[in-house]
C-alpha positions in Angstrom: 0.1 -0.1 0.0 2.7 2.7 -1.0 -0.1 5.1 -1.6 -2.4 5.0 1.2 -1.0 5.0 5.1 -2.8 3.2 7.9 -1.8 4.4 11.1 -3.6 3.6 14.4 -3.2 5.7 17.8 -5.5 4.8 20.7 -8.5 4.3 19.3 -8.3 6.2 16.4 -7.2 5.5 13.0 -5.7 8.0 10.5 -5.7 6.5 6.6 -4.3 8.9 4.5 -4.0 9.3 0.4 -0.4 9.6 -0.4 0.4 10.7 -3.5 1.0 14.4 -3.7 2.8 14.4 -6.5 -0.4 13.3 -8.8 -2.5 15.5 -6.4 -3.5 12.5 -4.3 -5.6 11.6 -7.7 -6.9 7.8 -6.9 -5.9 4.7 -9.1 -7.7 1.4 -9.2 -5.6 0.0 -6.9 -5.5 2.9 -4.5 -9.0 2.4 -4.3 -8.5 -1.4 -3.3 -5.7 -0.4 -0.7 -8.5 2.2 1.0 -11.1 -0.2 1.0 -8.6 -3.1 2.6 -8.1 0.0 5.2 -11.4 0.6 6.0 -11.9 -3.0 6.3 -9.2 -3.6 8.7 -10.7 -0.8 10.7 -14.2 -1.8 10.8 -13.0 -5.2 12.1 -10.7 -3.6 15.0 -12.9 -3.9 17.8 -10.2 -1.5 19.3 -11.2 1.1 16.6 -13.2 3.6 17.3 -12.8 6.4 15.0 -11.2 6.9 11.6 -10.0 10.3 10.1 -9.4 10.0 6.3 -6.7 12.6 5.1 -4.5 13.6 2.0 -1.2 13.9 2.4 0.5 17.8 1.8 -2.4 20.2 1.1 -4.7 18.7 -0.7 -7.5 16.0 0.1 -7.8 14.2 -3.6 -8.1 15.5 -7.0 -10.5 12.7 -7.6 -10.1 9.3 -10.0 -6.5 9.2 -11.9 -7.8 10.1 -15.6 -5.2 7.9 -17.3 -6.1 5.3 -14.9 -9.9 5.7 -15.2 -9.6 6.1 -19.4 -7.9 3.0 -19.5 -10.3 1.0 -17.5 -11.7 -2.0 -19.9 -15.1 -2.5 -20.5 -17.0 -3.5 -17.1 -20.2 -5.7 -17.2 -20.3 -6.3 -13.2 -19.8 -2.3 -12.0 -19.9 -3.9 -8.2 -17.1 -5.9 -8.2 -14.6 -2.7 -9.1 -12.9 -1.4 -6.5 -13.9 2.1 -6.2 -17.7 0.8 -6.1 -16.5 -1.8 -3.2 -14.8 1.6 -1.8 -17.5 3.8 -2.0 -20.0 0.9 -0.3 -17.4 0.1 2.7 -17.5 3.7 3.1 -21.4 4.3 2.8 -22.0 1.3 5.1 -19.3 2.1 7.7 -20.8 2.0 11.2 -18.0 3.7 12.8 -17.5 7.5 12.8 -15.6 8.8 9.9 -14.2 12.5 10.1 -12.7 13.8 6.6 -9.9 16.3 6.6 -10.4 18.2 3.5 -7.7 21.1 2.2 -6.5 22.2 -1.2 -8.3 20.4 -3.9 -11.8 18.0 -3.5 -12.9 17.1 -6.8 -15.2 14.0 -7.8 -15.0 11.1 -5.1 -13.1 13.7 -3.5 -16.5 15.5 -2.6 -19.0 12.7 -3.2 -17.5 10.5 -0.6 -17.6 13.3 1.7 -21.4 13.0 2.2 -20.5 9.6 3.7 -18.9 11.1 6.2 -20.0 11.9 9.8 -17.6 15.1 10.4 -16.1 17.0 7.5 -13.5 19.7 8.0 -12.2 21.6 5.4 -10.0 24.7 4.8 -11.5 27.9 3.8 -8.8 27.7 0.6 -10.3 24.6 -0.4 -11.6 24.0 -4.2 -14.7 21.7 -4.9 -15.7 20.6 -8.0 -18.0 17.6 -9.6 -16.5 17.4 -13.4 -18.7 14.4 -14.2 -20.8 15.8 -17.1 -17.8 17.6 -18.3 -15.9 14.0 -18.8 -19.1 12.7 -20.3 -19.7 10.8 -17.2 -22.6 10.7 -14.6 -22.9 11.3 -10.4 -21.4 8.4 -8.4 -21.5 7.4 -4.5 -25.5 8.4 -4.5 -24.4 12.0 -4.9 -27.3 12.8 -7.0 -29.6 12.0 -4.1 -27.4 13.3 -1.2 -26.8 16.5 -2.6 -29.9 17.7 -3.6 -30.6 15.9 0.1 -28.3 18.0 1.9 -29.3 21.3 -0.1 -31.8 21.5 -2.7 -32.5 20.1 -6.1 -31.7 23.4 -7.9 -28.4 24.0 -6.1 -27.5 20.0 -6.9 -28.1 20.7 -10.7 -26.0 23.8 -10.7 -23.1 21.9 -9.2 -23.9 18.6 -11.2 -24.5 20.0 -14.6 -22.4 22.7 -15.1 -19.2 21.2 -13.4 -18.2 24.7 -12.4 -15.4 25.0 -9.4 -17.3 26.2 -5.9 -15.9 27.3 -2.9 -15.8 25.7 0.8 -18.1 28.5 2.1 -20.5 27.3 -0.7 -20.2 23.3 0.3 -20.7 24.8 4.2 -24.0 26.3 3.3 -24.9 23.3 0.7 -24.5 20.8 3.9 -21.2 19.2 2.0 -18.9 20.4 5.1 -19.6 20.8 8.7 -17.2 23.9 9.0 -14.5 25.6 7.6 -11.3 27.0 8.9 -9.0 29.4 7.8 -5.7 27.1 8.3 -5.2 23.5 7.9 -3.8 23.2 11.2 -6.8 24.8 12.6 -8.7 21.8 11.2 -6.2 19.2 12.1 -6.7 20.4 15.6 -10.9 20.8 15.4 -10.3 16.7 13.9 -8.0 15.3 16.6 -10.5 17.1 19.5 -13.8 15.8 17.8 -12.0 12.2 18.0 -10.6 12.6 21.5 -14.6 13.0 22.2 -15.8 10.1 20.5 -13.2 7.9 22.4 -14.9 9.1 25.4 -18.0 8.2 24.4 -20.1 4.6 24.6 -19.2 3.2 21.9 -22.2 1.3 21.1 -24.3 4.1 21.8 -22.0 5.9 18.9 -22.9 3.2 16.4 -26.5 3.1 17.5 -27.1 6.5 16.8 -25.1 6.6 13.4 -27.7 3.6 12.3 -30.3 5.3 13.1 -29.8 8.9 11.6 -28.6 7.0 8.2 -31.6 4.2 8.2 -34.2 5.9 5.9 -32.2 6.5 3.7 -29.8 3.9 3.9 -31.9 1.1 1.3 -32.1 4.2 -1.0 -28.4 5.1 -1.0 -27.2 1.8 -1.6 -29.6 1.1 -4.5 -28.4 4.3 -5.8 -24.9 3.9 -5.6 -25.6 0.6 -7.6 -27.6 2.6 -10.4 -24.9 5.3 -11.0 -22.0 3.0 -10.9 -23.6 1.1 -13.6 -24.7 4.4 -15.6 -21.3 5.8 -15.4 -19.2 2.5 -16.4 -21.4 2.6 -19.5 -21.1 6.1 -20.0 -17.2 5.4 -19.7 -17.6 3.3 -23.3 -19.4 6.4 -24.7 -18.0 8.6 -27.6 -18.5 11.7 -25.9 -16.6 10.3 -22.7 -14.1 8.9 -24.5 -13.5 12.6 -26.6 -13.7 14.4 -23.2 -11.0 12.3 -21.9 -8.7 12.2 -24.8 -9.3 16.0 -24.8 -8.1 16.4 -21.1 -5.1 14.1 -21.4 -4.0 15.9 -24.6 -4.0 18.8 -22.4 
């Protein structure tokens, strides 16, 4: 797991995306490693909370476009590493804290909807470029963005695929709080993790389950539908042209 870090301190696990030279963009192998890390944290009874972060001053620029463009035709999207990663995070029973700074693009935004605390620096740029690449949203974001915000704002961000600020992400319910400096958000994450470690574990997991339960079946069904649709679109002429243009630039 050269590009994914796993560090446990007391009851807190830090899972770190470690590819700063490529803006922490994610390959299929990295998605597999992330899934393995979350699975390990899930099975370890001593782990109370997970912090998800990017190395350096970038959360993640989303999919590695070169890696994604060379994906062969997929007949079973649910068995791909990216969908497995989305599903394990979406159904994770323990609290997840996300530290977000610099860039949050594509899945770098949509995966935040499945975290329980999202702390971002004010300088973070958010982007949902799916339509620009000839694709559709994933990670049930076609449900969760309008649910957290509203349908009009979701359409603005998902259809136009234009960058938006941390302030906008806060107003849309994508992040919990924003901070002027990275060290401030790291400190808040550590404080929140420490508080969670002092609380009854069963009460935490039960409360999280109750909050999520109303929409969990719907979310899992949408993750499946979006995954099937996205991988079909990946083979379309529009997507191939968009990827070729991106890689040329």
